[in-house]
N, C-alpha and C positions, 0 to 999 in steps of 0.2 A: 174602454180606455182604463188601464190599471192605475193604481195610486201613484206609482213612480212616474208614469208618463204624464198624468195630470199635474203633478208637482212641477215637472220640467216645463210644461206649457204655461203654468201660472207664472213661473219665474221669467220665462221668455216674454210674456205679455207685460209684466211689470217692468222688465228691463226696457222694452220699447217705449213705454209711457214715461219712464224716468229719463231716458235718453232724449225724448222730445222736449221734456220740460227743461232739461239742461240747455238744449239748443236755443230755446226761447228766452232763457233767463238773461237778465243783465249780468255782466261780468265785471269784476274789479278791473280797473283800467291797467294798461301796461305800466303807467307811472306808479300806480299804487302797488303793483306787484314788485316793481323795481325798488321801491322804498322798503318794502318788507325784506327783500333779499339783501339790500344794503345793511339794514339793521342786523339781520342774521349774520352776515359776514363780519360785521364790526362788534358783534356780541352786545348790542345795545337794545334794551327792551323797547318794543313798540308801545305806543299808546293803545289803550283797549280798543278793539276793533268794532266797527259799526255793525249793527244787526244786518244779517243777510240770510237768504234762504240757502238750503243745502245745495240746490242746483247752482246758484251763484257762486257758492264756495268751491264747488267742484271745478267750475270754469276758472276761477282764480287760482286754484291749486295747480292746474296744468300750466298756467303762465309762470307761476313761481318755480315749478320743477324745471321748466325749460331754461330759466335763467340760472338756477342752481347748477344745472348740468354743465354749464360753461366753466364752472369752477371745480366741480366735484366728480366729473366724469360720467361714464355711461350708466344706464339703468342696470342695477345689479339684481333688483327684485322689488318686492312690494311688502307693505306692512298693513296688518289689520289692527286698528285701534278700537277701544271701547268694546272688546269682546267679553269683558268681565262685567257682570251685572252691577257689582259694587262700584266699578269705575264709571259705568253708564250713569248710575245715580248721582255720582259726584259731579258729572258734567251735564246733567239734565238732558240726556239723550237716550233713546230706547233701542238703538241698533248700532252695529259696527260702522266704522268709517275706514277709509283707505288712504294710505300715503305711498310714496315711492322711495325706495332705497337706491342710493347712488354709490358707485364703486369707492369713492373717496371717503365714505362714511364708515367703512368696515375695517376693524382692527383685529389683531391677533390676540389670543389668550395671554393674559399677564401684562397687557399694555399699560403704560403710564400715561395718564391724561390730566391736564390741569383741572383742578376742582371747579374752576369757573370756565368750563369749556363752551358755555353758551350764555345767552342773556338771562335765561331762567333755567339753569341746568338741573336735571334730575337723573336718578338711576332706577331701573326696574329689572326684575327677573322676567325673562322672556324665553322664547324658544324659536329657533329657525328650522325650517325644513327646506330641502333642496329637490326641485322638480326633476323627474327622470324623463318625462315625455309629455307632449301636449294633450294626450288623451285624459289627463287629469281633469279636464273640463267636463268629462262625462261622469265623474265619480259623484255618487250621492250618499255614500256612507263612509265612515272612517276606515273601514276595511278596504273599500275600493280606493280611497285616497292613498293608503299605504302602498298599494300595488304600483302607483305612479310616482313614488318618491324614491330617491336613492340614498338619502341620508337625513338624519335629524342632528341638529347642531346646538349645543348649549349656547345661550346668548344673554348677555347683559346689555340691555338697551340703555343708551344715554340720550334721552330726548331733551329737547329745549322747548319749554312752554312759551317762550319768546315775548309775552306781553307783560305790562307792568303789574297787572293783577290777574294771575292765572285763575283765581276763583271765579272770575266772570266769563271764562271760556265756556262755550256750549259746543254742540256737535258740529255746527256749521263753521264756527271759528276754528275749531281744531282741524277740520278738513282743509280750510284755507291755508293754514300754516303747515300743510303737508304732514299732519298728525305729529308734529314736533320732531320729525326725523332729523337727527344731527349726527350721532355716532353710535356704534355698537361694537361689543367685543365678543368674538366668536371662539368657542371652545373646539375640542376635537370632535369631528363628525362621528356619529354612530350609524352603522349601516342600517338601512330600513329593513324591518322584518315584521311579520304578523305578531310576534310576541310583543313588540313594542306597542302595537295597536291596543292590546289588552292592558298593558301596564300604564299607559299614559293617563287615563282618567283618575287612577288611584294614587299616582305619585304625589309626594310632598316636595314642594319646591321651596327650599330654605335659603334665606338671604343672611349671610354671616359677616361679621367684621373680622379684622385681622387676628383677634384673640378668640375667635370661635363663638362669640356672643351672637345670638339670633336677633336680627333687626326686624325681620318680618318673614312671613311664610304664606304659601297658598297651596291649593290642591289642583291637580290637573283638571278635575271636573269643573273648576271655577270658570274655565273658558268654554262657554256654550255647551256645558255638559261633557264635552270631549274636545281636547285641543284641535283635533283634525277637522272638527266642524268649521273652524275658522278658515281652513283651506277651501272648503266647499263654498263658503261665503265669498272669499276673495276671488276664486275662479269665476263665480257668477258675476260679481261686481265688475271685474275686468272685462268679461265678455260683453256686458251691456255697453261698455265704452269702446268696444271694437278691439280689445287687446287679447291676444292669445298667449298663454304661458308657453315657455320653451324649456328644453333641457338645460339645467344649470341655474335657472332662476331661483332666487332665495325668497322665502316667504316668512315674515315675522308674524307670529300668531297672536301676540298680545301679552298683557302684563298679568303675572301671577301674584304680584305684590303691589303695595302702595308706591306711588312715585316719591322717592326719598331724595333729599338734598345732599349732595356730596360735600365732604369736608377735606381740606388740605391735609395730607398725611394719612388719609384713611385707605385701608385696603378692604375690598369687598369681594366675597366669594359666594357664588350661587351653586347649590348642590341639588341634584335631582334624585332624591331618595325614592326608591321603588322602581327605578329603571336599572337594568342590569349593570353592575359595576359602580353605581351611584356617580355618574359623570358630573363634572363641575367645570366652572369657568371663573376667571378672576380678573379684576381690574384694580389698579393703584391710582389714587388721586394725589396729585402733587400740590 
């Protein structure tokens, strides 16, 4: 058995074990999930969440997403959170977590958004990829992932940390609140290409204000060594839950910057220096 095959068998076994643990875990009740969604829709912070296991949080997340879908439409894709080690440390969690993107969350480049778009609004430099075919589940390297994408899309994520004291969130709590998925602004798609695979880890992702002042920055390699490693993780995590990616699904890879708080009247631009043409995306806060 070669290394690649051994790795796939290991992931498959771990997925079965985690799936069994999820099935056996206590789940936040329907009424608890409904209260979370009510606060989300009203943009009112939740009291800090009780301690729960990751399996319990994943079960609760599915209830929350089902309720949100009644308001925000179909599943448009998925997001990986905590793919940046610095962000993992901030939330005391040592692995990525998964959320769901709904169609009503996604906005076009240059969108104007209320500064208080959520209970605890933030903005982050992110990146989307668009799936070309389900064979992406077999990819085990960034080069193989790129073969099963049709586009990369500049993306400013607008998450909502939702609770009164976001500093007390941990990996399970973040999972339960659907990894804070609220809104996101999409730039112009870049056609997928092998050249982008090589450029991604070395790119500088800069967050600028309306006057061109830098608010924060990150490197492509900050996300798991290579941003497309987040796709491999998402494909695996979805498969262990019985979900298979399809053409057109969007995947959010995680944050290259600190979560920053928007201010009314602020304009924010994210630029991906090191990718051909230095693509960018912009949002305005009202």
